[in-house]
C-alpha positions in Angstrom: 29.5 13.0 74.0 26.7 13.8 76.5 28.0 11.0 78.8 31.5 12.5 78.8 30.0 15.9 79.7 27.9 14.4 82.4 30.9 12.5 83.6 33.0 15.7 83.8 30.4 17.5 85.8 30.2 14.6 88.3 34.0 14.5 88.6 34.0 18.2 89.4 31.2 17.7 91.9 33.1 14.8 93.6 36.3 16.8 93.9 34.4 19.7 95.4 32.6 17.6 97.9 35.3 15.0 98.6 36.7 17.0 101.5 33.3 17.1 103.1 33.0 13.3 103.0 30.0 13.3 100.6 29.6 9.7 99.4 26.5 10.4 97.4 28.5 12.1 94.7 30.8 9.1 94.5 27.8 6.8 94.2 26.3 9.0 91.4 29.6 8.8 89.5 29.7 5.0 89.9 26.1 4.8 88.6 26.8 7.0 85.6 30.0 5.0 84.8 28.0 1.8 85.0 25.2 3.1 82.8 27.7 4.4 80.2 29.4 1.0 80.0 26.0 -0.6 79.5 25.1 1.8 76.7 28.5 1.3 75.0 28.2 -2.5 75.3 24.6 -2.3 74.0 25.7 -0.4 70.9 28.6 -2.7 70.3 26.3 -5.7 70.6 23.8 -4.2 68.3 26.3 -3.8 65.5 27.2 -7.4 65.9 23.6 -8.4 65.2 24.1 -7.6 61.4 23.1 -10.6 59.3 20.5 -13.3 58.9 19.5 -15.7 61.6 17.5 -18.9 60.6 15.2 -21.1 62.6 14.7 -24.4 60.9 11.1 -25.6 61.4 11.3 -29.2 62.7 8.4 -30.4 60.7 9.5 -29.3 57.2 8.7 -31.6 54.3 9.9 -31.8 50.7 6.8 -29.8 49.6 6.6 -27.3 52.4 9.4 -25.3 54.1 8.3 -23.2 57.1 11.6 -21.8 58.3 11.7 -18.4 60.1 14.3 -15.7 59.7 15.4 -12.6 61.6 17.5 -10.1 59.5 19.4 -7.1 60.8 21.1 -4.2 58.9 23.1 -1.4 60.4 22.5 2.1 58.9 25.0 4.4 60.5 24.4 4.1 64.3 20.9 2.8 63.8 19.9 -0.8 63.2 16.9 -2.0 61.3 15.5 -5.5 61.4 12.9 -7.7 59.7 11.1 -10.9 60.8 10.2 -13.4 58.1 7.7 -16.0 59.4 4.4 -17.8 58.9 0.9 -17.2 59.9 1.4 -19.8 62.7 2.9 -16.9 64.7 -0.6 -15.6 65.3 -2.9 -18.4 64.0 -2.5 -21.2 66.5 -5.4 -23.3 65.2 -4.5 -23.7 61.5 -6.2 -26.9 60.2 -6.8 -27.9 56.6 -4.9 -25.1 54.9 -1.3 -24.1 54.3 0.3 -21.3 56.2 0.7 -17.8 54.9 4.1 -16.2 54.8 4.9 -12.6 55.9 7.7 -10.1 56.5 7.4 -7.5 59.3 9.7 -4.8 60.4 11.1 -5.2 63.9 10.0 -2.6 66.4 11.0 -1.8 70.0 14.4 -3.6 69.5 16.3 -3.7 72.8 19.5 -5.7 73.4 22.0 -6.2 76.2 25.2 -8.2 76.0 23.2 -11.5 76.3 19.5 -10.7 75.7 17.2 -9.4 73.0 13.6 -8.1 72.9 11.5 -6.9 70.0 8.0 -6.8 68.6 6.4 -7.3 65.2 3.0 -6.3 63.8 1.4 -8.8 61.4 -1.9 -10.3 60.4 -3.8 -12.2 57.8 -3.8 -9.3 55.4 0.0 -9.2 55.5 0.4 -12.8 54.4 1.3 -14.3 51.0 0.8 -17.8 49.5 4.5 -18.5 49.2 7.6 -17.9 51.2 9.1 -14.4 50.8 12.7 -14.1 49.6 14.9 -12.9 52.5 15.7 -9.4 51.5 12.3 -8.4 50.0 10.4 -6.0 52.4 8.4 -3.9 49.9 4.8 -5.1 49.3 5.0 -4.2 45.5 8.2 -6.3 45.1 6.7 -9.2 47.1 3.3 -9.2 45.3 5.0 -9.2 41.9 5.8 -12.9 42.4 3.4 -13.9 45.2 -0.3 -13.9 45.8 -1.5 -11.9 48.9 -4.0 -13.4 51.2 -7.4 -11.8 51.6 -8.5 -11.6 55.2 -9.1 -9.7 58.3 -7.5 -6.2 58.7 -6.8 -7.1 62.4 -3.2 -6.4 63.4 -1.5 -9.0 65.6 1.4 -7.8 67.8 3.8 -10.5 68.6 6.6 -10.1 71.3 9.9 -11.9 71.2 12.3 -12.1 74.1 15.3 -14.4 74.4 19.0 -15.0 74.8 21.6 -13.6 72.4 25.1 -14.9 71.6 27.5 -14.1 68.7 26.1 -16.9 66.6 22.5 -17.5 67.7 19.3 -16.0 69.1 17.2 -18.3 71.3 13.6 -17.4 71.8 10.7 -19.2 73.6 7.3 -18.4 72.1 4.0 -20.2 72.6 5.9 -22.8 74.8 8.4 -23.7 72.1 12.1 -22.9 72.3 13.6 -21.8 68.9 17.2 -21.4 68.1 17.8 -19.0 65.2 21.4 -19.7 64.0 23.4 -17.0 62.3 23.5 -18.0 58.6 25.1 -14.8 57.1 27.0 -11.9 58.5 25.4 -9.3 56.2 21.9 -8.5 54.9 20.9 -6.5 51.8 17.5 -5.1 51.0 15.8 -5.7 47.6 17.6 -9.0 46.7 17.2 -12.6 47.7 20.0 -13.0 50.2 19.8 -16.8 50.4 20.3 -17.7 46.7 23.8 -18.9 46.0 
């Protein structure tokens, strides 16, 4: 609504100054129109994010699955997201022990028609011994079936930036390119979304 009001004011300004040959008002109108289109496109694109995206870890074994997931849920005009990953996101020198598994809420989410950026905050004290069901975000619910790691209270901030299409998110992190393929078009909190 505020864009329409701003657009109306600029149209009036243009019509009042058009006879004087003022091109600055026309440039301002074009700029606002362009920005409005970008915001509308961004909102449309964000609602299309709904669902679960899966990155299949290339070195999985029968005993150890280390896939990562990005999950988005629209709440009104807002979108919330969660990242499900392993301690390898911040522990690059793991040797001799299995990875920890974590879920972190997505922060600073920004999208355009073809790109995505977000951050997560995680660390050793947010990890668990086993993978977390995709849909569990509450520590009490997770720890009821999973042993939490003991460890440092240090918080690791991890940034993700990449390309966005209707069916995939492609991110390069730590020199590796990952393709998170859309697995489901919806995401529900509090249940395991991947059990059939």
